[in-house]
N, C-alpha and C positions, 0 to 999 in steps of 0.2 A: 500406684506404687511400683508395680512391675516395670512400667515404662520408664520411671525415673532411674531405677536401678540399671535397667538396660541401657539407658542414655548415658549414664555415668560410666558403666563398664566399658563402653565402646567410644566414649568421648564424642557423642553425637550432638548435633543441634536438635531443636524441636522438629525442624523439617526433616532432619536426618532420620529420626525415629519413624516418621511417617513414610519416608522412602524405604526404610528397611522392611516395614510392614507390607508395602506394595511389592517389593522384591520377593518377599516370602510368599505372598499370595499367588503371584504369577508363577513362581517356581512350583508350587503345589499344583496349579492348573496344568503346567507343562508336564509334570511327572504323571499325573492322572491321564492326561491326553495320550502320552506314550503307552501307558498301560491299556488304554482304549485300543491302540493298534494291536496289542497282544490279544485282546478280546476278539478282534476281527479275524486274526489268524486261527484262534480257537474255534470260532464259528465255521470257518471254511473247513478246518480239519474234521469237525463234527459231521459236516455234510459228506465229506469223502468217506469217513468211517461208515456212515449209513450205507453208502454205495457199495463198499467193500464187504460189509458183513451181512446186509439184508437185501442187496441187489437193487436198492432204490436208485432211481435215475439221478444222474449228476445234477447238482444245483445249477440254476441259471447263472450266466456270467454278469448280467446287468446289475443285480444287487451288490455283489462283491466289488465290482468296478466303481459303483457309486459310493459305496462305503469307503473304499480306498481313497478316492478323490476327496471326499469330505474329510477324511483323516489327514490327508496331506495339507489341505487348505487350513484346517483347524490347527494343525501342528505349526504351520508357518506363522499364523497370526499370533498364537500363544507364545511361540519363541520370540517373535518380534517384541511383544509386550514385555516379556521377561527381560530381554536385552535392555529395553528402555528403562525398566524399573530397577535393574541391578547396576547397569553401567552408566546409562545416560544421565540418571538423576544424581549419581554419585559425584560427577564432576562439579556440579553446582554445590554439593556438600563440601567438597574440598575448598572451593573458593570461599564459602561461607565460614568454614572453620578457620581459615587463615585470617580472614577479615575480623572474625570474632576474637582471635588471639591478639591480633594487632591492636584492636580497640581496647582489649583488657590491658595489654602492656602499656598503652598510652596513658592509662589512668592509674597505674601502679606508682607508689612512691619511689623516688630515686634510690633509696636505701636497698630496695629489692635487687636492683641491678648491681649494686656493690657486692651483694652476697652471691650472685649467680655469675658463672662464667658466660661471657657473651657468646662465645663459640657454642656453648651448650644450649643457649636460648635459640640461636640460629638453627641448630640441629633439631630442636623441638619443632620449630615452625616449618622447617622444610622436610627433614628426614622422618621425624615421627608422624607428621601428617601424611606423608607419602606412604608410610607403612600402614597407617590406619585406612588410607584410601583403598589399598589392596584388600584389606579385610572387609571394608564396607561393600566393595564391588564383587569380590570373588568368593567370599566366605559366608557372610551373614545370611543373605537371601537363600543361597543354595543349602546351607546347613540346616537352618530352621525349617525351610521348605521341605527338605528331605525327611526331617523328623516327622512333620505333620503328614506328608503324603505316605510315608512308610507306615505310619500308624493307621491311616485309612485303609491302605492295601492289606495290612495285617488283619484288620477286622473282616474285610471281605474274604480273605483266604480262610479265616477261622470258620466262616460259614460253610466252606466246602469240606475242609478236613483239618482239625486242630493239630494232628500229628505231623502232617506235612508242613503246616505253617511253622511249627516250632523247629522242625528240621531245616527249614529254609532260612529262618530269621534269627536263630539263636546266636549267631556270630556277631550280629550288629551291636547289641548291648555289651557283649564281652569286649569287642574291638574298641568301642568308644570308652568303656570303663578303663581299659589299659591306657588309652591316650590321656584321658582326664587324670589318671593317676600320675602321669608324667609332667603335669603342669608346673609343679614346683621346680623340677629339674630344668624345664624349658625356661622358666622365668630367671633362674640363676644364670643360665647360659647367656640369656639375652642381656642381663645386667652387666655381666663380665665383658661381653662383646661391645656393649655401648660404652663402657668405661674405657676399654682399649681403643675404640674408634675415636673417642674424645681426646685421648692423649695424643693420638696421631694428628688429629686436626689442630690441637693446640701447638704441637711441635712444628707443623708446617707453617701455621700463622706466625708463630714466634720467629721462625727463620726468615720469613719474608719481611716482617716488620724490622728485624735487626740485621739485615744482610750486610749493611755497611759496617756495623760494629764487629760482626763475625769475621769479615774479610780483613778489617783493620787490625784485628788481634790474631790473625792466622789460625783461626779455630775451625776452618771449614771441615777438615777431616774428622775432628772430634765431634763436631756438631752433627755431621751427616751420619757418623757411626751411631750416635745416640738415637737419631731419627730412624735409622734402619732397624735398630733394636725394637723400637716401639711398633714399627710396621710389622716386623716378624712376630711380635707378641700378639698383635691384633689378628694376624693370619692364623696363628695356632689356636687362639681362643675361639675364633669363628669356625674353624674346621672341626674342633672338638665339639662345639655346640651343635653344628649341623649334623655331625656323625651320630651323636646321641639322639637327636630328634628324629633322624632318618631311620634309626633302628626301631624306635617305637612305632613310627608311622608304617613302616614295611611289615612289622610284626602284626599290627592291627589289620592291615589289608589282607595278609595271609589268613588270619583267623576268620575274618568276615567271609572270605571266599571259600572257606571250608564248608560253608553252607551248601554249596553245589554238590559236594560229595555226599554229605549227610542226607540231602534231599533224594539223590539217586538211590542210595542204599536203603533209606527208609521206604521210598516208593516201591522199589523192587520187592522188598520184603512184604509189603502190604498187598501187592499184586499177586505174589505167589500164594499168599494165604487167602486170596479171594475177597479181601475187604475193600479194595478200591478197583476202579477200572483203569486201563492204560490211558484213556483219554484224560482222566483227572491228573494223572502223573504228567502227561504232556502239557496240561495247563500250567502246572507248577513249574515245569521246566521252561516254559515260555516266560513266565513271570520272573524266574530267577535270572534269566539273561539280562533283564533290565532293572530289577529291583535294587541292585547294588550301584548302578550307574549314578544316581543322584549323590551318592556318598563319595564317588571317586575323587571329584575335585575338592570336596570338603576334607577328605582324609589327607590329601596331598598338602592342603594349606592349613589344616587345623592346628598344626604345630606353630604356624605363623600367627594364628589367632591367640594362642597362649603367649607367645613372645610379645605380641602387640599389647598385652596388658601393661607391660613396662612403659610403652609409648603412651598408652591411654592415661596412666598414672602421672606421667610427666606433663601431659597436656592439662589434666585436671588440677595439677599443682598450681598452674598459672591461674586457672579459673578460681581456685580456692583462696588465693592470696587476697587479703582485703585491699580495696582500692582507696585512694585518697580522695574521698568525696566531700560534699559540702554544698552550700547554696550556690546557685548558678548566677546570682546577681551580687555584685560587689559595689557598695555605695559608701565609701569611707568619708568621714568628715576631716578633710585634709589628708596629708600623707606622711605624718610623723610615724616613724617605726619605733615601737617601744618594746624592749626586751625586759620582761618582768620575772626575775628569779628563774631564769631559764636553765634547765639541765638537759643533757642529751647523752645517751649511751648508744654505742654502736657495737654490735656483737658482744654484748655484756661488758664492754670496756667503756668506762665513763670518760667522755670527751669534754663536756662542759659541765661546770658546777656553779649554780646560783649566780648566773650572769645577768646583770641589770644595767641598761643604759638606754638613752633615747637619741635617735638620729632625726633631727628636726628638718622639716620641709624648708627648702631654700638654703640649707647649709650642707657643708661637706663634712661627713663624719668618717674618720679614719680608724681602721683596726690594725694595730701593730703588735708585734711580739715575736718571740723565737719560733722557729719551725715546730709544728706540732702543738702550738698553744691553743688552736681552735678558731683561727681567723676565718678560714674558708668555710668551716662548719657553720659559723654564725651567718655568713652570707647565704649559704644554702638553706639554712633554717628560715631566714628572713623572707625567702622566696617560696617557702614551703616545698622545696625539693625533697626535704625530709621533714618529718614531724617531730616536735619536741617531746621529750619523755617527762619533763617536769616544767612547771611554770607556763607562761603564755607569751605569745608575741602578738602585738596589736598594730594594725596599720590604720591610722585615722580613727582609732577607737574600736575597730572591729577585730575580734580574735580570728587570725587567719586560718586556724584549724577548722573553722566553721564555713570556710569558703572553698568552693571547687578550685583546684589549682589552675585550671585554664582561665577561669574568670579572674582569679587573682593576678596571674601573670600578664594579663592584658595591660596592667598598670606598671609593668617592670620592663626595663631594658638592661641587658647584661653584656658586659664586655670583659672577657677573660683573656688570660695570657695565652692559653691554648685555644686558638681560633679553629672552629670547625666550618669548613666550606664543603659544599656538595659539588660533585662532578657535573657542573652545569656552567652556564655563561656567567660573566660578571654581573650582567643585568639581573638575572634571576637570583643570584646569591644575595644581592643587595635587597631585592624585592621581598625576600623572606621576612624583612623587618615589618612590612605591612602588606598583607595580601590584598591585591586589587589596586595597589598604587600604580599611577600612570608612569610611562617612561620618563616624562619630564620631572615628575616628583622624585624618581629614582636618581636622575641626573643632578637635581638640586641637592639631594642628600650627599651624593658623591662629591660634588664641588665643595660642600661644607666640610667634608671629611678629608679634603686634600687628596682625593683619589684620581681626579681627572688627569693630572700630569702624567701618571703612569698608565692609565687606561688608554690614553691617546697613542701611546707607543705600542700598544698590543696590536697584533695583526688584524683583528676584526673589531677592535674597540670594545664596546660594551657587549658585543656578541661573541667574544672570545671565550672558549671553554677554559676553565681554570685548572682542570685535571683533578684527580682524586685528592680530596682535602686540600686543594689549592697548591699542588706541587709545582705548577708553572709560575707561581708568584713568590716573591721574597717574604720574609717574616713581617717586615714593616708594611708591605702592600696588603697582606692578609689582615693585619691588624686594623688598617684603615678601612677595609671593606666591612669589618665587623662594626666599626664605629659608624660607618654610613648606614648600616642596618639599624643601629640604635637611633640615629638621627631621624631616619625615615619613620620609625615607630613613634618617636616623640612621647615616650611614656613619662609619667611624673616621678617615677622612682628609678634610679640608675645604680646598678651594682658593678663595681670595677674590681677585678681581682688581678693584680700585678699586670695591668694592661700594657705597661711600657718596659717591663723588667728585662726582656731579652733583646731590646732594640739598640742599634747603634745611635750615636749622638744625633746625627742628622734626622734619622727616622723618628727618634724620640721627640725631637723638637716639633716635627710635623704632626705627630700623633697628639702631642699635648695641645697644639693649637686647635686640632679638631675636637679634642675633649672639652676644651674651654667653651666651645659653642654648644656642645651636647649638655653640659651640666648647668647651664644658666637656669636658675629658678627651680631646680629639681631637688628632691630628697636624694642625697648621694651617700652611698656607703662604699668606702674605698679600702681595699686590702693592699698593704704594701710592706716590703722589707726595707726599701731605701728610705731613710729618714728624710732626705731632702724632698722626696716625692710628696710627703704629707706636711711639709713645713708650712704650707699655706692653708691647711685644713682649719675649719672652725672648731671642731671638737675631735679629740683623740681618745680612743679607748685602748688601754694597754692590757693585753692578755698574757697570762703565764700559767701553764699547766691547767688550762681550761677555766681559769678564773679571771675576772676583771680586777686587776690589781691597782690600776691608776686610771683617772679620767680627768680631762680638762683641755684647755687650749695649749698649743705648743709652748708658749711662754710660761704658763702656769706649771706645766710638767717639768720644764727645765729648772724652775725654782724649787720644785719639790724634790728634785733628785730622783733616786730610785732607778727602776729598770729603764724607763724611757731615756733619761739622761745618760745612763750607762751605754745604751744602744747607740745614741747619737755620737758619743765620744769614741766608741769603738769604730764606727764607720768613718769618722773623721780621721782616725789614725790609719785605717786601711786605705783611705784615699791618698795619703801621703806616701804609701809604700811604693818602692820602685826596685827594679832589678839592680843587682850589684851594690 
């Protein structure tokens, strides 16, 4: 039970808990070894005192030299093991934690990312894990090791004299009590600093993403002034938090060090009254020179440990979010997509209500309707990028909520208006469609998607880097690479979301030619705003305010009148519009 609480408190993996225990153990060994050095000095002093007081001969040099050499060797070996257990093992823990977070994020439903700021998630994976790494390596082993070793030393000192033991160690619990009392203040400061840092990060990211718009509207000065204000606020919050934490830490350090004074005063009083010997006071003075050392690093960083609780909570929030799980094998009977009284709410806002339709295998089913009617939501629900809140969606008779998203998506190809390309070569961006595809298979898919004509003009052909999100390519070229991916995957279900909406006439014609090869014999779900795009569809579902208000073939819907016919007529009128 303790291990689980400890693991959650510090966002550790199972191996991380074992590492922390190792670090604590070797810290205890190191602290006791150092105290062993104090014991050697005490023995030497005892021998000299006998010579001074009783005239005994000086002790031989062989034994002290041997003891010192053994102490140095033991100290080196134990410090080496402590370093490996506290620092060496932690680097592996950082790697494991980031991989664990990435694996968890990979399995979370898409709706989670809609609720979370992506810059905030990046900060969790990088910044929060970095902060926890410092705690794992610099605080945990040293702090818990100091607790245990100080407890052992306190028991040993108690055997010699309980009064000097109290005078020596009373400041330790008082100092840590003061620090632990400041935890809430430290947590509030950390949350405020984290929020201010996130506002700065968001502002910088927004400026970089919209630099063209900012320049085009002459808003550079206004925008930079706002960004400077965010940076200044972050600086103020950080300084205020560090100042508050620093006051508590320094106060605790001063209180703990008062034990030196109380030990001397108490010892002097006991010597004058004849209740202890000078040698016993000397022993305690030796101990007190080292007993606070284990806490020095912990005291300096214990405030960071309190602050790290915010980072640990943010990491645990990702671990606690339910994943979109299910069966890892998907064996549908055909690939008809059936929406059966589907409802969906997003952030308590109802987006779809009682939507039912069937997209049949070998047919093109189009979703049309005004903006915000739920078309894209239907496509994402069909691929289980989100889970329905009412009703069911079945593919080939299988409820997709019972299938692991990765197993399900093996049967899907998706081509969206906003194409995402990675900063890699053309070849590797297409190969994303099917991992392990040969170069020739990639080239065949490229030819089928009408990509080769522009790839041959690139400086390095298929080996040309496309830049961040394909910045070196035009919109039509990026779209055709997306289609090449889908062709390479050759999945039985194809989702198209405004795949040609932003293209010029020439590129639209080329993309449509590529799409015609992609869609043959597949279950196709198309989202479109242009009515001429879906004029050849087999089945059309008209959505309005999250409801399916009409269904049928294009001819049937034109005869029915209603929203579909109204949209066709409006777009026909807009096509005849001209300047002047």
